[in-house]
N, C-alpha and C positions, 0 to 999 in steps of 0.2 A: 212518251210525253210530247204532245205536239203543242208547241207555241203557235197562238195563236194572232192574227194580225190588227186584234182589236185590244191589243192590250192598253193600259192607260196608268198613265206615270203622274203620280201627282206632283213632281216638280216642274212640269211643265205649265209656262207661265201663258203663253198664248200661241193662239192661232191664225198665221197671216194667210187667209184664203186669198184675200185680194192682190196680194204682191204680184206684180208682173213677170211673168217668166218670158223672156225674150231669146229665142233661136238666134245664135251668133252663126254657125255654120251647119250645114249638113251633106252627109257621106255616101249618100246612097246604101249598099249593101257592106259599105267597108267600117266592122266596128270599131268604135272612138275607146280606148281606154285612158291613159296617160293625159292631161290636160293641166298645164300651169302656166302662169304670166309671170313676165321677169317684170322687174322694178321701173322700167321704160314703157312697160306695157305691151311688149310682144308678146303673144299668143302661139303657144306650142302643144300640138296635139300627137299623141302618139298609138302606133296602130298594131295589136299583134299580128302574127301572121297565121291569119285565118284566111282561106279562099270564100269569096272572092278578094283577090290583095293587088294594091297599086302601092302605096308607100307605106315604109314602116315610121318615118319621123317627119312631121309638118310642121312649117310656120302658117299660121293663117294669114293672109292679108286678102283684106277687101273681100272677106265671106270665102276666099278660095284657098285650097291647099297647095303650098307651093313647098318640094321636096326640100328638107335640112339634113344638112348645110348645103347637098346639092341632089342630083339625081344620082351620080355615081356612085355616091358614098350609102346607096341604099342597099348595096348588096353586101357591106359588111355588118350589119344585123342581122339577127335571128329571129328574135320575138322581143320586140319593145313591150316591155310591164309596165313602166313607171317612169315619171318625170319628176324634177326638182329643179329652180332657180331659186338663185341666193342672193344674198345682198350685194354679193361683189362681183356681179355679174355675169354668174356662169349659169350653164344648163348641164344640168346631170341625166345621164339617159341610163337608165336600169333596162341592160337587152337580159334577159332572162327566159331562157329556153331550160324548163326543168324535165332532167331525166326521173328514172324510177329502177327499181332491179337492177339489170344489168344494162340499162341506158345509161349512160354518163350525161349529167346536162350540160349546156354549156351558157357561160354567165361572164357578163362585165360591166362595169359601169364606166362610162365616158364622160368627160368633162370636158364640154364645149367653153369656149371664151366667145361671149357675146359682140363682144366688140371688135373681134376678128373674124368671127363665124369657124372658128379653125379647133381642132383638137388641141387642150391643153395635155391631159393626161388618161391614161386607160387602166384601169383596175380588174386584173383578170382569178380573182379570190383562188388561188393557186392552193391555197392550204385548207380548202372548204369540202365537203364530203358532196361532190356533185351528183352523185347517184342517188343521194335522198333529198339536197337542199331542193327549195322551190321558192327563190327569194322573189320578192313580191312587191313591196314599197321601200322608197327610200326618202332619207332627210340628212342633210348635212350640216355637220354643227361646227361650224369653225373656231370658236372660242376654246374647244377644247381637240380639233386639228381632227374629228373623227365625223364618219359616217354611220348610221345606224339602219338596219334594213329588216324588214319583217320575213321572217323564213317559216310559212306554215308547214313545209316538209320535216324541217328538223324541230319544229315547236318552240324556236326560240328567236331571241332577237343576236342579228350579226350583226359584232359592232368591228368597223372598219379601221383601221388606221391609216388617214390621209399619206403620213409621211414613209410610212415603210411599205404599205399596202399591206399588212399582214393581219388576219382576221381571228378574233374569238368571238365564242358562245354566250350569250348572257340569258340566265331567266331559261334556260331549257328545260322542257316537261313540267314547269311550273305549274299550277293550276290557273293563273292568270294568262300563260300564253298557250292554254288548251284548250279545243272546243270542247263543249258540252255531250257527249255521245247521245245524250237523250233530248240534245235539243234538234228539232226538225224545222226548217226553214217553209213559212208555207205562204206564197207570194200568188198573187191573181185567183185565188181563192183555190189554191191546191199545192201540195207538198212539193217540193221542188227535188224530184229524182228524177237519175239517169236512165238509159235505156237497158243497162244491165240490173235496174230494181236498186242502185246505189241510193241513198239521201244525200245531199249537197252538204258537206261538210269541211271544212277550215278551221285551222289552228289560226294563232296571231295572223292578222292581215292588216287592218287600216290602222296607221299609225299620223301621230301629228307632231311639230315639234314647238315650242314656244317661241315666239320672235326674238325673245332674249336669251334664246338657246339655255335656258335655264331647267323647263320639264320638256319630257319626253312621254307622249301620250301612246298609249297602244291597246289593240282588245283583239280578239279572235270573233270570227263572223257568228259564231255558233253558240252565243252566249250575249247576254244583255248587259254587263258591266263594262264601263270606260275606266282605264287603270293610269297611271302616271307613276312616274320615277325621276330623280334629280338627274341631270345631266353629271353632276359630279358624282354620283355613285356608280350610273353607268361607266363613266371614266375612269375610275379607280377601281373596278370591277366588284367592289363591293355592294352584292344587291342584296343578300340575305336580308328579308326583315324590312326593306326600304321601300316597297311598291306600296302604293295608296290606293287603295279603292274610291275613286271620284264620284260615281253616280252610274244610279241603274238607266241606261240610254236607248235600250231596247237595240233590234237588228241596223247592223251598222258595217259599209264596207270598206268605205274611204272616210278619211279625214284629214282638215286644214286648221291653222290657226291662224290668229290676225294680231296686229300690234296693239289691238286691247284685250288681249288674253282672252279672247273669244276662242271655243274648239268648234269646228264646224263639222256636222257629223251627217252622211246618207243617213236616208231612212225607207227602205224599199218596202217594206208591210205598209207604209202610209204615204208611198210615193210621196216623199215631201224631204228636206233638207231642214235638218235643227240646228241648233247651236247650244253650248254649255258656254253661258258667262261665268264671269269671274266672281259673281255673288253667290254662286251654287245654284241656278236655276237653272232649267233647261226650258229654250223656248222652239217654237216653230218658224222658221224663218219663210218658207213658202212650201205648199201642198197643192198638186196638180197631177193629174192620172198621166201626163207625158213624161215624167220624172219615172223613170223605170231604170233599177238597179243603178242609180246614181252612183259615180267609182272614183274617179280620180276630180280633184277640184282646186283650185286656186284665186288667190285674193288678188284683185289689179288695182295698179294706181290709180284706178277711176271710180272706185268704190264700189265695184261689182265683184259677185263672187262668181267664177266661172267653173264648169264642171260637164262632164261628158255623164250620158245615159248610156249605158253600156247593153241593157235588156239581158243580161247572161242568161236569166232563167226562162227567155223565152225561145232558147237555141234548140233546134231539133232535138239535141240529145236527152233534154229533158220532156220530150213529148212524143216519143215513140217515133222519131223520124219527121213528126211535122214543125214545120216553122210559124211559130206564133210572133216573129218580131213585127213591130209597127215600123216598117220604112218609110222614110230615111232615117237612118242613124244621125244623130243629132250632138253639137255641144251647145248649152244653153248659158245664160247669165242672169241673173238677178241683182236688182240695187241694193245694196246692205241699208239698214235703217238707221244710220247715225254720219 
């Protein structure tokens, strides 16, 4: 079954064609993934270890990349996958190099204290099956002293105890965390299929945490539904029957939430950013052809939403070696309408 890019959802309340897309920084052929803004307005962008490669983790200052915390530390990263900034002025860096089969993955979560730009703690997931895990996104819940990580490799939410460093799996192989095997991504007018003939597929991937730490939102890429669960249920481990189906939102790779209760979602088929508002409606924030595979995003104190455009489906592996990327790679921002 092919899911066409022209799906229409009755809950979409508005199309913000006129919203201005502002380029914040460009990176040549270095692909940005992680993108987050601190409460004080500091912008951080992470880069997976793809060639050509310059820095794994950077702070953007005056539109330029500055290695964070410094150039010397860059060699300690394997593959920076996601970033998170919290209300306690910490930067969390998910360094995730997945394994598979006989190859053992390398994972760590590094907590940087932004006031001093120093490492506060490093978590190494010693009790996680690193031969199958593929940690993707991270959110930190200080109310329950937990971190939640999406793991498409294990089809689960990984719950990390910030005090003990121990992990456990939640909702593993649940229908809400599994990709629909019949769901094919159709972007830029074609199916997203790699050079071996395999259609792109991802289990639970994008996640978001409400700013009051009450709800955790999650979804797989290869399905159209957005789900949520109360963090009290994740904290207790009692998740059976506790997942709520929130809305049918279309294809989404990355998400974040703001203090007003909105959940922002990437929308690759429509080259857009949408948001699900507390009144139960789905809105389009901005639609622009330059928004290709919007991935990681963060809300700044200046009232802008910042996000990376990774153009993942345009990589050579999905086009029999031909590079369809529109260089340079960029991070954008768009003003929120409130």
